[in-house]
C-alpha positions as CSV (number, residue, x, y, z in Angstrom):
1,M,-4.5,-37.9,-25.3
2,K,-7.6,-36.0,-24.2
3,K,-6.0,-35.2,-20.8
4,L,-2.9,-33.9,-22.6
5,F,-5.1,-31.7,-24.8
6,C,-7.0,-30.3,-21.8
7,L,-3.7,-29.6,-20.0
8,A,-2.3,-27.9,-23.1
9,S,-5.4,-25.8,-23.4
10,A,-5.3,-24.8,-19.8
11,L,-1.7,-23.7,-20.1
12,I,-2.4,-21.7,-23.2
13,L,-5.3,-20.0,-21.5
14,C,-3.2,-19.2,-18.4
15,A,-0.4,-17.8,-20.5
16,A,-2.9,-15.6,-22.4
17,V,-4.4,-14.3,-19.1
18,L,-0.9,-13.5,-17.8
19,A,0.1,-11.8,-21.1
20,Q,-2.9,-9.6,-21.1
21,G,-2.8,-8.9,-17.4
22,T,-5.5,-9.6,-14.8
23,R,-8.3,-7.1,-14.6
24,L,-11.6,-7.3,-12.8
25,Q,-14.7,-7.5,-14.9
26,K,-17.2,-4.6,-14.5
27,A,-20.7,-4.9,-13.4
28,T,-23.5,-2.4,-12.7
29,P,-24.0,-1.6,-9.0
30,E,-27.5,-3.1,-9.1
31,E,-26.1,-6.4,-10.4
32,M,-23.9,-6.6,-7.3
33,G,-26.5,-5.5,-4.8
34,M,-25.7,-1.8,-4.7
35,S,-27.5,1.4,-5.6
36,S,-26.3,3.6,-8.5
37,E,-28.2,6.5,-7.2
38,K,-26.4,6.4,-3.9
39,L,-23.0,5.9,-5.5
40,A,-23.5,8.9,-7.6
41,L,-23.1,11.0,-4.5
42,V,-19.4,10.3,-4.6
43,D,-19.2,12.7,-7.6
44,D,-20.3,15.6,-5.4
45,V,-17.6,14.9,-2.8
46,M,-14.8,14.6,-5.3
47,N,-15.8,17.5,-7.4
48,Q,-16.1,19.7,-4.4
49,A,-12.6,18.7,-3.2
50,I,-11.2,19.8,-6.6
51,K,-13.2,23.0,-6.5
52,D,-11.7,23.7,-3.0
53,T,-8.2,23.1,-4.5
54,L,-7.6,20.2,-2.0
55,I,-6.5,18.1,-5.0
56,P,-6.0,18.7,-8.7
57,G,-7.8,15.4,-9.5
58,A,-8.5,11.8,-8.5
59,V,-9.7,8.4,-9.5
60,V,-12.2,6.5,-7.4
61,C,-12.8,2.8,-7.7
62,V,-15.4,0.6,-5.9
63,V,-15.1,-3.2,-5.8
64,R,-17.9,-5.5,-4.7
65,Q,-16.8,-9.1,-4.4
66,D,-14.8,-9.6,-7.6
67,K,-16.4,-6.9,-9.8
68,V,-15.7,-3.3,-10.4
69,V,-19.0,-1.4,-9.9
70,Y,-17.7,2.1,-10.0
71,L,-14.6,3.6,-11.7
72,K,-14.4,7.3,-12.4
73,A,-11.7,9.9,-13.0
74,Y,-12.1,13.5,-11.8
75,G,-10.2,16.7,-12.6
76,N,-6.6,16.8,-13.8
77,K,-3.6,14.5,-13.2
78,A,-1.4,17.6,-13.8
79,I,-1.9,21.3,-13.5
80,Y,1.8,22.3,-13.8
81,P,3.6,23.1,-16.0
82,K,0.4,22.5,-18.1
83,K,-3.0,20.9,-17.5
84,E,-3.4,17.2,-18.3
85,K,-6.8,15.5,-17.8
86,M,-7.1,12.7,-15.3
87,T,-7.9,9.3,-16.8
88,E,-9.2,6.1,-15.2
89,N,-5.9,4.3,-15.9
90,T,-3.6,7.1,-14.4
91,V,-0.8,5.6,-12.3
92,F,-0.1,7.2,-8.9
93,D,2.7,7.2,-6.3
94,L,1.1,5.1,-3.6
95,A,3.4,6.5,-0.8
96,S,2.7,4.6,2.4
97,C,0.1,2.4,0.8
98,S,3.3,0.7,-0.5
99,K,3.8,-0.6,3.0
100,C,0.8,-2.9,2.6
101,V,0.7,-3.5,-1.2
102,G,4.4,-4.1,-1.5
103,T,6.2,-4.9,1.8
104,T,3.4,-6.6,3.8
105,L,2.2,-8.9,1.1
106,S,5.7,-9.9,0.3
107,F,6.7,-10.3,4.0
108,M,3.7,-12.4,4.8
109,Q,4.8,-14.9,2.2
110,L,8.0,-15.4,4.2
111,I,6.0,-16.1,7.3
112,E,3.8,-18.7,5.6
113,Q,6.9,-20.3,4.1
114,G,8.4,-20.7,7.6
115,K,11.3,-18.5,6.8
116,V,10.4,-15.9,9.4
117,R,8.3,-16.0,12.5
118,L,6.3,-13.1,13.9
119,I,8.0,-13.6,17.4
120,D,11.5,-13.7,15.9
121,R,13.9,-11.0,17.2
122,V,15.0,-8.5,14.6
123,D,18.6,-9.1,15.5
124,M,18.3,-12.7,14.2
125,Y,18.3,-11.2,10.7
126,I,20.1,-7.8,11.3
127,P,22.8,-8.6,13.9
128,D,23.6,-5.0,14.8
129,F,20.0,-4.1,15.5
130,E,19.9,-2.9,19.1
131,P,17.2,-3.7,21.7
132,Y,15.3,-1.3,23.9
133,V,17.1,-0.7,27.2
134,G,15.0,0.3,30.2
135,E,16.0,2.6,33.0
136,D,16.8,-0.6,35.0
137,G,19.3,-1.6,32.3
138,K,17.2,-4.6,31.2
139,K,17.1,-5.3,27.5
140,V,13.8,-5.9,25.6
141,Y,14.3,-7.2,22.1
142,I,12.2,-5.9,19.2
143,R,10.4,-8.5,17.3
144,V,9.1,-8.8,13.8
145,I,5.5,-8.5,15.0
146,D,6.4,-5.2,16.7
147,L,7.6,-3.8,13.4
148,L,4.5,-4.9,11.5
149,T,2.1,-3.4,14.1
150,H,4.1,-0.1,14.6
151,T,4.7,-1.0,18.2
152,S,8.4,-1.4,18.1
153,G,9.5,1.8,19.7
154,L,11.4,3.1,16.7
155,P,11.0,6.8,15.9
156,A,8.5,7.8,13.2
157,Y,11.0,9.1,10.7
158,V,14.5,10.5,10.1
159,N,15.5,13.1,7.4
160,P,18.2,11.9,5.0
161,S,20.2,15.0,6.0
162,E,20.4,13.6,9.6
163,V,21.6,10.3,8.3
164,E,24.3,11.9,6.2
165,K,25.4,14.1,9.1
166,E,25.9,11.0,11.3
167,Y,27.4,8.5,8.8
168,G,28.7,10.7,5.9
169,K,26.3,9.4,3.4
170,A,22.5,9.3,2.8
171,D,22.3,5.8,1.3
172,A,20.6,2.5,2.2
173,E,23.5,1.2,4.2
174,S,23.8,4.4,6.3
175,L,20.1,4.5,6.9
176,L,20.1,1.0,8.2
177,K,23.0,1.8,10.6
178,W,21.0,4.8,11.9
179,I,17.9,2.6,12.5
180,C,20.0,-0.1,14.2
181,H,21.5,2.4,16.7
182,C,18.9,5.1,17.1
183,K,17.2,5.8,20.5
184,R,14.1,3.6,21.0
185,V,11.1,5.8,21.9
186,Y,9.4,3.3,24.2
187,K,9.4,-0.4,25.3
188,P,8.2,-2.7,22.5
189,A,4.5,-3.5,22.5
190,N,3.9,-0.8,25.1
191,G,3.3,2.1,22.8
192,H,2.4,3.0,19.2
193,V,4.2,5.4,16.8
194,Y,3.4,5.0,13.2
195,S,6.9,4.6,11.7
196,C,8.4,4.4,8.3
197,L,11.5,3.0,9.9
198,N,9.6,-0.1,10.9
199,F,9.0,-1.0,7.3
200,I,12.5,-0.1,6.1
201,T,13.7,-2.6,8.8
202,L,11.2,-5.2,7.4
203,Q,12.6,-4.5,4.0
204,N,16.1,-5.3,5.2
205,I,15.0,-8.5,6.9
206,L,13.3,-9.7,3.7
207,Q,16.4,-8.8,1.6
208,N,18.7,-10.7,4.0
209,V,16.4,-13.8,4.0
210,T,15.7,-13.9,0.2
211,G,18.9,-12.4,-1.2
212,M,16.7,-10.2,-3.4
213,K,15.9,-6.5,-3.4
214,L,12.4,-5.8,-2.1
215,Q,11.4,-4.2,-5.4
216,D,12.4,-7.3,-7.3
217,Y,10.9,-9.8,-4.8
218,A,7.5,-7.9,-4.8
219,Q,7.5,-7.6,-8.6
220,K,8.0,-11.3,-9.1
221,N,6.0,-12.8,-6.3
222,V,3.2,-10.4,-5.8
223,F,2.6,-7.9,-8.7
224,D,3.5,-10.3,-11.6
225,R,1.8,-13.3,-10.0
226,L,-1.5,-11.3,-9.8
227,G,-1.0,-10.2,-13.4
228,L,-0.9,-6.5,-12.4
229,E,0.0,-4.5,-15.5
230,Y,0.8,-1.0,-14.1
231,T,2.2,-1.8,-10.6
232,T,5.9,-1.4,-10.0
233,Y,8.5,0.4,-7.9
234,S,9.8,3.8,-9.3
235,P,8.9,3.3,-13.0
236,K,11.2,6.1,-14.1
237,L,14.2,4.5,-12.5
238,Q,13.2,1.1,-13.9
239,K,12.7,2.5,-17.4
240,K,9.1,1.4,-17.6
241,K,8.1,3.6,-20.5
242,E,4.6,2.1,-20.9
243,I,3.8,3.1,-17.3
244,M,5.5,6.5,-17.4
245,K,3.0,7.7,-20.0
246,L,0.3,7.3,-17.4
247,V,2.0,8.6,-14.2
248,A,0.6,11.6,-12.4
249,P,3.3,14.0,-11.2
250,T,3.7,14.9,-7.5
251,E,5.5,17.9,-5.9
252,K,7.4,20.7,-7.6
253,Q,11.1,20.6,-6.8
254,P,13.6,23.5,-6.3
255,D,14.7,23.0,-10.0
256,G,11.2,23.9,-11.1
257,K,10.3,20.4,-12.2
258,C,7.8,18.0,-10.6
259,L,8.7,14.6,-9.5
260,L,7.4,12.1,-12.1
261,G,7.8,8.4,-11.8
262,E,10.2,8.8,-8.8
263,V,8.9,8.3,-5.3
264,H,8.0,11.4,-3.4
265,D,9.1,10.2,0.0
266,P,12.6,11.5,0.8
267,L,13.9,8.4,2.6
268,A,12.7,6.1,-0.2
269,R,14.0,8.5,-2.9
270,V,17.3,9.7,-1.5
271,C,18.4,6.7,0.7
272,G,16.7,3.9,-1.1
273,N,16.8,5.1,-4.7
274,G,13.2,3.9,-5.0
275,N,13.7,0.5,-3.3
276,S,12.2,1.0,0.1
277,G,9.9,-0.7,2.6
278,N,8.0,2.4,3.5
279,A,7.2,3.8,0.0
280,G,8.0,3.5,-3.7
281,V,5.2,1.5,-5.3
282,F,3.3,3.1,-8.2
283,S,-0.1,1.6,-9.3
284,N,-3.5,2.5,-10.8
285,A,-7.1,1.8,-9.6
286,E,-7.7,-1.3,-11.7
287,D,-4.6,-3.0,-10.5
288,L,-5.4,-2.2,-6.9
289,A,-8.9,-3.5,-7.5
290,V,-7.3,-6.9,-8.2
291,V,-5.3,-6.8,-5.0
292,C,-8.4,-6.0,-3.0
293,A,-10.4,-8.8,-4.7
294,A,-7.6,-11.2,-3.9
295,L,-7.6,-10.2,-0.2
296,M,-11.4,-10.6,-0.1
297,N,-11.1,-14.0,-1.7
298,G,-8.6,-15.4,0.8
299,G,-5.4,-14.5,-1.1
300,E,-6.4,-15.6,-4.6
301,Y,-7.8,-14.1,-7.7
302,G,-8.0,-15.4,-11.3
303,G,-6.4,-18.7,-10.4
304,M,-3.3,-17.0,-9.1
305,R,-2.6,-17.2,-5.3
306,V,-0.3,-14.8,-3.4
307,L,-1.3,-15.8,0.1
308,S,-3.1,-18.6,1.8
309,P,-6.6,-18.0,3.4
310,L,-5.2,-18.4,6.9
311,T,-2.3,-16.0,6.2
312,V,-4.8,-13.4,5.0
313,K,-6.9,-13.9,8.1
314,A,-3.9,-13.5,10.4
315,M,-2.7,-10.5,8.4
316,I,-6.0,-8.5,8.8
317,T,-6.5,-9.4,12.5
318,V,-5.3,-7.1,15.2
319,P,-3.0,-9.2,17.5
320,A,-4.4,-9.6,21.0
321,E,-1.3,-8.1,22.8
322,V,-1.5,-4.8,20.9
323,R,-5.3,-4.7,20.4
324,R,-5.6,-1.2,22.0
325,F,-3.4,0.2,19.3
326,G,-5.6,-1.1,16.4
327,R,-2.9,-2.2,14.0
328,T,-3.1,-5.5,12.1
329,L,0.0,-7.0,10.5
330,G,0.9,-4.2,8.0
331,W,-2.5,-2.6,7.8
332,D,-4.6,-0.2,9.8
333,G,-7.3,-2.2,11.5
334,D,-8.8,0.9,13.3
335,V,-9.8,2.8,10.2
336,H,-13.3,3.8,11.1
337,Y,-14.4,7.5,11.3
338,Y,-11.2,8.9,9.7
339,T,-10.8,6.6,6.7
340,A,-13.5,4.0,6.4
341,G,-16.3,6.2,7.5
342,D,-19.2,5.3,9.8
343,L,-21.0,2.4,8.3
344,F,-18.6,-0.4,7.2
345,S,-18.2,-3.5,9.5
346,P,-15.8,-3.5,12.4
347,A,-13.6,-6.0,10.5
348,T,-12.7,-3.3,7.9
349,F,-9.0,-2.6,7.3
350,G,-7.1,-0.3,5.1
351,H,-4.2,2.2,4.6
352,T,-3.5,5.7,3.5
353,G,-0.6,7.4,1.8
354,Y,1.0,10.8,2.2
355,T,0.6,11.7,-1.5
356,G,-3.2,11.2,-1.4
357,P,-4.1,7.5,-2.0
358,S,-6.2,5.3,0.3
359,I,-7.5,1.7,0.3
360,V,-10.4,0.5,2.4
361,V,-11.5,-3.1,2.5
362,D,-14.5,-4.6,4.3
363,P,-14.2,-8.4,4.3
364,V,-17.7,-8.8,5.7
365,T,-19.6,-7.1,2.9
366,K,-16.7,-7.8,0.4
367,T,-16.5,-4.2,-0.6
368,A,-13.4,-2.2,-1.3
369,V,-13.0,1.6,-1.9
370,I,-9.9,2.9,-3.6
371,I,-9.2,6.6,-3.8
372,L,-6.1,7.7,-5.8
373,A,-5.1,11.3,-5.7
374,N,-1.9,13.4,-6.1
375,R,-2.7,15.9,-3.4
376,V,0.9,17.1,-3.2
377,H,0.8,18.4,-6.8
378,P,2.2,20.9,-7.5
379,Y,2.6,21.9,-3.8
380,D,2.2,20.0,-0.6
381,T,-0.8,21.8,0.6
382,G,-3.9,19.7,-0.2
383,G,-5.7,17.0,1.8
384,L,-8.5,14.4,1.7
385,A,-8.8,13.3,5.3
386,R,-12.6,14.0,5.6
387,Q,-13.4,13.2,2.0
388,R,-12.0,9.6,2.4
389,A,-14.4,8.9,5.2
390,T,-17.3,10.6,3.5
391,V,-16.8,8.6,0.3
392,A,-16.5,5.3,2.3
393,S,-19.8,6.1,4.1
394,I,-21.5,6.8,0.8
395,V,-20.3,3.5,-0.7
396,A,-21.3,1.5,2.4
397,S,-24.8,3.1,2.3
398,S,-25.2,2.1,-1.3
399,I,-25.2,-1.6,-0.4
400,T,-28.7,-2.9,-0.7
401,K,-28.0,-6.6,-0.4
402,L,-25.6,-8.2,2.1
């Protein structure tokens, strides 16, 4: 009877946690071996970026181990058609950070379940997917690992208008046809071009293997499993009213309205209708803090596991055969100087997004830096390249105990 009571209590507690969502507890920097005085320098960087009109506003979150030690909103989340103050729980279009938060975490589950192997040829899952053909006529088949490390030879991007011109429509099916048959830029694993098409291909592999749309698979198996409250694909299209109230707008469109709750990336919006491997996820700082904490804890947080420890280790390690290109499986493993600053450990990994977000995770010091900004609002003119690195260096320098 006592065992049944304990089991029932545990189930009730688990249900309560899931119902309320998972959120990291907050702690002072000093409690987590960091300096408040040093962290305060982040304010100067972000406020100056707003003053220089690089961004209308931003949210910065710093995670140490499994605690949030710094969370602050700056400026405005909207300045057109009217000003709206930025808040700590503002939800942002993650742009290419969707590649790691949505696509990669989902895809790595397929690998650890034995449903896909890294060395599998893409045409095992997408039969019409063409190989690279050299000048000697020899075929070199593109593999899953080539897609994840951006060493496949696929072009960087294609405009929806070009897809429509070739196939009569700019939809998901036509885009996949374009990718299957487009000219390969170089021999797989012998070059590096950061490509949205790599991750749209991964999306299609996942969908063929699971029978689910990427957006549905990620929601069920990653976002909901971690108890993320404000993370989803294209909240406007999925009618997520509670999230839409918090969303920051992006770029002003020809009709005079700004995109709001619809993905900014043209391929994801026009061809994918929000369901895309390269972009489409919306989230806020505290949800992403949970993702970072889980990765720093071997794939688990709050009793909920999304990946095994060895899967996480493999994911954040640059494969030996493409080490010179610096890409891990779905993440950027060569983030120093231009994203992670000058002080974090060599094991640091992360990602950036076109609309302004960035994630930096140092598994050695167990520190993560999340910057969320809508730099393309209301016009695509802003930028945070230097500021990302500067903030990361400030955060790293604030660590007083390793």
